[in-house]
C-alpha positions, -999 to +999 in steps of 0.1 A: +000+000+000+012+035-008+022+063+016-009+083+006-032+055+017-018+055+052-015+093+053-051+096+043-060+074+073-039+097+095-058+128+082-092+111+088-081+103+124-069+138+129-103+153+118-120+134+146-106+160+170-122+189+151-135+215+175-118+199+206-080+204+202-078+243+202-053+259+206-035+228+194-036+213+159-056+183+148-032+154+145-037+117+136-010+090+137-008+055+121+018+029+128+025+004+099+045-028+099+049-051+070+023-032+051-004-034+078-017-009+103-008-022+138-019+009+158-034+043+154-044+073+174-054+109+173-052+140+195-086+142+213-083+174+233-058+200+243-039+188+274-044+151+265-017+128+249-007+136+214-016+113+185+018+098+183+018+089+220-016+073+218-006+052+188+028+042+203+011+030+235-012+008+215+016-006+194+038-014+224+069-035+215+056-040+180+065-004+172+102-014+168+111-014+132+077+001+121+068+032+101+049+061+117+026+082+095+015+115+110-001+145+094+021+170+112+057+170+121+062+155+157+068+181+183+102+185+200+098+214+224+091+212+261+071+245+266+038+226+270+018+203+293+028+171+275+064+158+268+080+160+233+067+133+209+102+130+193+117+114+225+089+088+227+093+080+190+131+075+193+127+054+224+101+032+207+124+019+179+103+033+151+125+031+119+109+057+097+085+087+102+064+101+073+050+135+079+025+154+058+039+188+066+064+206+088+050+221+120+046+259+115+051+264+152+083+286+154+094+263+184+094+233+160+095+242+123+117+213+111+135+207+143+114+177+152+123+159+120+159+169+124+160+154+159+146+122+146+172+120+117+200+127+142+188+096+161+190+074+130+154+075+120+145+079+083+121+108+077+100+119+048+080+151+045+053+167+023+032+136+017-004+150+010+008+184+023-020+204+007-046+183+024-028+186+057-025+223+054-062+227+047-072+205+076-052+227+100-056+261+083-069+275+116-039+264+136-014+275+109-027+311+110-030+312+148+005+298+155+023+320+130+004+352+136-012+348+170-045+358+155-077+338+150-087+324+116-119+343+107-148+327+089-175+349+074-208+329+074-237+343+053-272+329+047-288+346+017-312+342-012-299+337-047-301+374-053-279+381-023-305+392+002-306+384+039-339+399+049-370+417+037-374+455+041-392+448+074-362+427+086-379+393+083-353+366+077-366+334+093-358+312+077-339+318+045-322+283+045-336+249+054-331+227+084-301+208+070-282+240+064-291+254+098-280+222+115-247+224+097-242+259+110-246+246+146-220+220+138-197+248+127-205+266+160-193+235+178-160+236+159-150+272+163-137+290+194-159+321+190-189+336+173-190+373+164-221+395+157-228+432+156-251+450+181-278+452+153-282+414+153-285+414+191-312+441+190-331+426+162-329+388+169-319+387+206-299+355+200-283+332+226-254+324+203-251+289+216-246+255+200-277+233+198-264+199+188-261+170+212-227+169+229-217+203+214-199+230+232-207+267+234-182+290+218-171+324+231-197+351+221-183+384+208-205+414+202-193+444+184-211+473+201-194+507+198-214+526+223-226+497+245-263+498+234-267+462+244-298+458+266-290+442+300-318+418+294-302+404+262-301+366+261-264+366+253-257+382+287-276+354+305-247+329+301-227+324+333-196+308+318-175+340+314-173+335+277-192+366+266-170+395+252-182+429+241-160+451+219-167+488+224-151+522+218-144+552+240-180+562+236-191+535+260-204+544+294-180+535+322-210+528+344-223+502+320-189+487+315-187+482+353-222+466+353-211+442+325-178+434+343-197+425+375-217+400+354-186+383+342-187+399+307-153+410+293-153+444+277-126+452+251-122+489+242-106+496+208-112+522+182-102+527+146-095+560+127-132+564+119-143+560+155-156+525+152-145+493+168-111+484+154-117+448+141-080+442+134-070+452+169-099+431+183-086+400+165-052+405+180-067+407+215-088+375+209-056+358+198-039+367+231-068+349+247-059+317+228-090+321+206-079+304+174-110+307+153-139+332+149-171+328+129-189+360+120-227+355+120-237+391+118-258+413+095-251+434+065-231+461+083-207+439+103-202+417+072-191+447+052-168+460+080-152+426+083-144+424+046-133+460+043-109+456+073-093+425+057-098+402+087-118+375+068-099+343+059-127+322+045-162+329+033-191+305+038-221+315+018-253+294+023-276+302-007-313+292-006-332+287-039-353+318-034-354+352-051-364+380-028-360+411-050-367+446-040-343+476-038-354+480-002-346+445+009-314+440+029-283+427+011-259+403+027-230+428+024-238+464+032-215+494+031-206+514+000-201+498-034-167+502-051-166+523-082-153+496-105-160+458-107-122+452-106-122+465-071-146+438-059-133+413-034-122+383-054-127+347-041-104+318-049-104+280-043-141+278-043-159+246-032-196+239-034-217+214-014-254+210-009-276+207+021-310+197+009-320+224-016-295+249-002-260+255-016-229+262+004-201+280-013-168+280+005-140+303-008-110+323+003-109+361-003-080+377-020-074+411-006 
C-alpha cells in the first residue's frame, strides 16, 4: 500500500478532533509494519496525549522497526503540558517517520524531523501536504500570527438578500443547512455578531447539537447599546465578550464586568471598533477561530478591514428582489468591478435544496 493510503488514514483520524483540540492542531497517527496498520491514534483534546503517543502505547513493543505516519511533524519542544513526541518515537524503535507537513510552530519548524534524523530514524515530509494544510488552516494562522482564523458565514437568497425590508429573515435556509451551522459553531472557538443582530434577533449564540460545546460570544457594540436583558448576557460561563469604543459608558462597563462579561475597548481611525485590533486581542486569549454570523453592516466591515480568511455562503433557492430588501453585504459599493473582493479556491456542497459555497478572499 502507498504512503498516501496511510497518510489519508492519519488525516481522517486527525479530523475526529475537530473543535476539541484548540489551541493545538488536529493530529492523527498511524503505525504500519509489514504493510499493515498495527496501531493508530489521534489528539482528542488540548492537554491530553498527542496522537503519536496514543498510537505508540497501542503498538507497544511492536513499534520497533515500524513506520509512523503523521499529518504534522512530531513536536520536540518542552514548553507545553505534554512531553515531546520525538523522544517517545526515538525510544520506541520506530525506523521511519512520514509527515504530511512541517510544524509551522516557530518552536518546532523542522527541528522535530531533524532530531529524529539525528537519532538514525529515516524521515519523509510533504506527503499530502496540501490536504494537511487545509485541515489545520486555523492552527497555521494562529500559531504563525497569533490571530484567530476568521470565517464569514452568510445565509442569503440567490439574489444576495438576507432579509426583507421589514427585517424578516426566518428562515432563509432549510433545516439541514441550519443544522450544519450549529455543527460549525461546535467547531469554532468564538462567534461574532454586531449589536444590530442582538437588538433585532436577541440570539443566545449557543450550540444546539447534542454533545456540542458553546463558543465564546463576541458582540461588536461601539457605544454599548446592548440591553442588559439580552439573552447573550444570561450565560454564566464567562465567555461573553463585548467590543466597544471610548463612547461606551464606564458605568455600563462596570455593570457588565460585574456579570462576568469581558469588555474590550478599541477604536479605529473612523471612531468604530477596530476589528484588526480586536482579532489580536482575541488571539492573546488563545481564541484560534472566529465565525462571524452578523448582519449586512458587520459583514461589510469585516471584509473591508481584511480580517476575513474564509467565506461560507449558504444560498437558498429563493429570489427576494426589491431595492429596499437587505443585502448580505452592506456598506458602499466600489466604483469599479475590478475593485470587488475576489474569491479563490471555491468549493460547493449542498444541504437539501441549499447550496454552500466556501472560498478564500484575495485582498
